[in-house]
C-alpha positions in Angstrom: 26.0 14.4 -30.9 23.4 16.4 -32.7 19.8 16.0 -31.4 20.7 14.7 -27.9 20.4 16.3 -24.6 22.6 15.7 -21.6 20.9 15.0 -18.3 22.5 16.4 -15.1 22.2 14.8 -11.8 21.8 17.3 -9.0 22.1 16.8 -5.3 18.8 17.9 -3.8 18.9 17.1 -0.1 19.3 14.2 2.4 16.3 12.1 3.3 16.2 13.7 6.7 16.0 17.2 5.2 12.4 16.8 3.8 9.7 15.4 6.0 6.9 13.3 4.6 4.1 15.5 3.2 6.5 18.4 2.5 7.9 20.1 -0.6 11.0 22.2 -1.2 12.7 24.1 -4.0 15.9 22.5 -5.3 18.5 25.2 -6.0 19.9 25.4 -9.5 19.6 26.9 -13.0 16.3 25.0 -13.7 13.7 25.6 -11.0 12.6 22.2 -9.7 10.4 21.3 -6.7 11.0 18.2 -4.7 8.1 16.5 -3.0 7.9 13.7 -0.4 4.6 11.9 0.0 3.3 10.7 3.4 4.5 7.3 2.3 8.0 8.6 2.0 8.3 8.5 -1.8 10.1 11.4 -3.5 8.9 13.1 -6.7 10.2 16.1 -8.6 8.3 18.5 -10.8 8.7 21.9 -12.3 8.7 24.4 -9.5 6.2 26.8 -11.2 2.5 26.0 -11.4 1.5 25.7 -15.1 -1.7 27.7 -14.4 -0.1 30.8 -12.6 3.3 31.9 -11.5 3.5 30.2 -8.1 6.4 28.3 -6.5 5.3 24.7 -5.8 8.4 24.0 -3.8 7.9 26.9 -1.4 4.1 26.6 -1.1 2.0 23.6 -2.1 0.1 20.8 -0.5 0.3 17.0 -1.0 -2.7 14.7 -0.9 -2.0 11.1 -1.7 -0.4 11.2 -5.2 -1.6 14.7 -5.9 0.2 18.0 -5.7 -2.1 21.0 -5.0 -1.2 24.6 -5.8 -2.9 26.7 -3.1 -3.1 29.8 -5.3 -6.2 28.5 -7.3 -6.4 24.9 -6.1 -5.0 23.4 -9.3 -4.1 19.7 -8.8 -1.5 17.6 -10.6 -0.6 13.9 -10.5 2.8 13.7 -8.9 3.9 10.7 -11.0 3.0 12.2 -14.4 2.6 15.9 -13.9 -0.8 15.8 -15.6 -3.4 18.2 -14.3 -6.3 16.4 -12.5 -8.7 19.3 -12.2 -9.2 22.9 -13.4 -8.0 25.6 -13.5 -4.8 23.9 -14.7 -4.8 22.4 -18.2 -1.1 22.0 -18.9 1.0 19.3 -17.4 4.0 20.0 -15.1 7.4 18.7 -16.3 8.5 15.8 -14.1 12.0 14.7 -13.3 13.6 11.4 -12.2 14.6 11.2 -8.5 17.3 8.9 -7.3 17.9 8.0 -3.6 21.3 6.6 -2.7 21.6 5.9 1.0 20.4 9.1 2.6 21.2 11.4 -0.4 18.5 12.5 -2.8 19.3 13.5 -6.4 17.2 14.9 -9.1 18.0 14.1 -12.8 17.2 17.2 -14.9 
């Protein structure tokens, strides 16, 4: 169908692979970072900071519902991808996350 996009469901990890408060990069064609809050919720965003070229899956911090890029301290809302402080002004793309049993999937 013209004008439609197909979403792909990608296995990311098991729930035991990512500790609360940690992030990881999900392998695949599209670079995605998977984050787990201290409360155990999973969120997925673009892996690259919108302010500078920096992997958020390999090196970032989580504080409540915010993702912090340590390169220049840009902050983003984990739920929406919207920047919450300078120097970032462009939102991160966000992706749906599905947890089935112990398996975590990202829909991209």
